[in-house]
C-alpha positions as CSV (number, residue, x, y, z in Angstrom):
1,M,285.2,104.2,74.9
2,V,286.8,101.3,73.0
3,A,285.1,102.0,69.7
4,K,286.4,105.6,69.7
5,E,289.9,104.4,70.6
6,L,289.8,102.0,67.6
7,G,288.7,104.8,65.3
8,L,285.5,103.1,64.3
9,G,283.7,106.4,63.8
10,K,286.4,107.5,61.2
11,R,286.2,104.1,59.5
12,L,282.4,104.4,59.3
13,L,282.8,107.8,57.6
14,E,285.3,106.4,55.1
15,Y,283.3,103.3,54.1
16,A,279.7,104.5,54.3
17,G,277.8,104.3,51.1
18,D,274.9,106.5,50.1
19,V,274.2,108.2,53.5
20,P,273.6,111.9,53.5
21,A,276.7,113.7,54.9
22,D,274.9,115.4,57.8
23,E,273.3,112.0,58.9
24,L,276.7,110.2,58.5
25,Q,278.4,112.8,60.7
26,R,275.7,112.3,63.4
27,I,275.8,108.5,63.4
28,S,279.6,108.4,63.3
29,R,279.7,110.2,66.6
30,S,276.8,108.3,68.2
31,R,277.9,106.2,71.2
32,N,275.1,103.7,70.5
33,V,276.0,103.3,66.8
34,L,279.7,103.0,67.6
35,A,278.9,100.4,70.3
36,A,276.8,98.4,67.8
37,V,279.5,98.6,65.2
38,L,282.1,97.4,67.7
39,E,279.8,94.5,68.8
40,A,279.2,93.5,65.2
41,A,283.0,93.6,64.4
42,I,283.8,91.4,67.4
43,A,281.0,89.0,66.4
44,A,282.3,88.9,62.9
45,L,285.9,88.2,64.0
46,Y,284.6,85.5,66.4
47,L,282.6,83.8,63.6
48,E,285.5,84.1,61.2
49,R,288.4,83.1,63.5
50,G,287.0,81.6,66.7
51,F,287.6,82.7,70.2
52,E,291.2,81.9,71.0
53,P,292.8,83.8,68.2
54,I,290.9,87.0,69.0
55,E,290.9,86.8,72.8
56,P,294.2,88.7,73.4
57,A,293.2,91.6,71.2
58,I,289.7,91.9,72.8
59,V,291.1,91.7,76.3
60,A,293.7,94.3,75.5
61,A,291.2,96.6,74.0
62,F,288.9,96.4,77.0
63,D,291.7,96.0,79.7
64,E,291.2,99.4,81.4
65,L,287.4,99.0,81.4
66,I,287.7,95.4,82.8
67,E,290.0,96.6,85.6
68,Y,287.7,99.5,86.4
69,A,284.7,97.2,86.6
70,R,286.7,94.8,88.9
71,S,287.9,97.4,91.3
72,S,285.3,100.2,91.3
73,H,281.9,100.8,92.5
74,V,279.7,101.2,89.4
75,D,276.5,102.6,90.9
76,Y,273.8,101.7,93.3
77,K,271.3,100.8,90.6
78,T,273.7,98.3,89.1
79,E,274.6,96.9,92.5
80,L,270.9,96.5,93.4
81,Q,270.1,94.9,90.0
82,E,273.0,92.4,90.3
83,A,272.2,91.5,93.9
84,L,268.5,90.9,93.0
85,A,269.4,88.9,89.8
86,R,271.3,86.4,91.9
87,S,267.9,85.5,93.5
88,G,265.8,85.8,90.4
89,R,264.2,89.1,91.5
90,Q,264.0,92.5,89.7
91,V,263.7,96.1,90.8
92,H,261.2,98.5,89.3
93,Y,261.5,102.3,89.7
94,T,258.5,104.6,89.8
95,V,258.4,108.4,89.8
96,L,256.4,109.5,92.8
97,E,256.7,113.3,92.3
98,V,258.1,115.9,90.0
99,E,258.4,119.3,91.5
100,G,259.5,122.7,90.3
101,P,259.7,124.6,87.0
102,P,261.3,122.9,83.9
103,H,264.7,124.6,84.5
104,D,264.8,123.4,88.1
105,R,263.1,120.1,88.5
106,R,263.2,117.9,91.6
107,F,262.3,114.2,91.3
108,V,261.2,111.7,93.9
109,C,261.5,108.1,92.8
110,A,260.9,104.8,94.5
111,A,262.6,101.4,94.2
112,H,260.2,98.5,94.3
113,V,261.0,94.8,94.7
114,A,258.3,92.2,94.4
115,G,255.7,95.0,94.8
116,V,257.3,96.3,98.1
117,Q,258.8,99.8,98.2
118,L,262.3,99.5,99.6
119,G,263.7,102.9,99.0
120,V,262.7,106.5,98.1
121,G,265.2,108.9,96.6
122,R,265.2,112.6,95.7
123,G,267.4,114.4,93.2
124,S,267.6,117.0,90.5
125,T,267.4,114.3,87.8
126,K,265.3,111.2,87.7
127,K,268.6,109.1,87.5
128,A,269.9,110.8,90.7
129,A,266.6,110.1,92.5
130,E,266.7,106.5,91.3
131,Q,270.3,106.1,92.5
132,E,269.3,107.3,96.0
133,A,266.3,105.0,96.0
134,A,268.5,102.0,95.0
135,R,271.0,102.9,97.8
136,Q,268.2,102.8,100.3
137,A,266.9,99.5,98.9
138,L,270.4,98.0,99.2
139,D,270.5,99.2,102.9
140,E,267.0,97.7,103.4
141,L,268.1,94.4,102.0
142,G,271.3,94.4,104.0
143,V,273.4,94.3,100.8
144,V,276.8,96.0,101.2
145,P,278.1,97.4,97.9
146,E,281.4,95.9,97.0
147,Q,283.3,99.2,96.6
148,L,282.2,102.7,97.5
């Protein structure tokens, strides 16, 4: 994660004001907080300096992630969402069933587009079931994921 590589959590610890120590420790390790701090820092640099002077540093900081995104399959849910967005459509997921005891759940989820169920997936997590439902929906729509 770029924020971690840049040491933003450590800087947050150094410059935080009147935040209780235990709370400060927790937020300095939170991915969401660090992502928001990074986003705010980039926005501040952009507003202060403009795009061209900061572009090389931003691209360098995100270079590995950019290359990964360009050359790798992200996931079926992302592939489906992006394919549908090109035509102004959206996908909605629903949980059809939850089976098993709390320590061994099994989920069945469906992917719906324009009210039509295009895929059903099963998995040990809701996310895994949604991934499978999205894969089936991509197949149903005839969309071939870019990289598998």
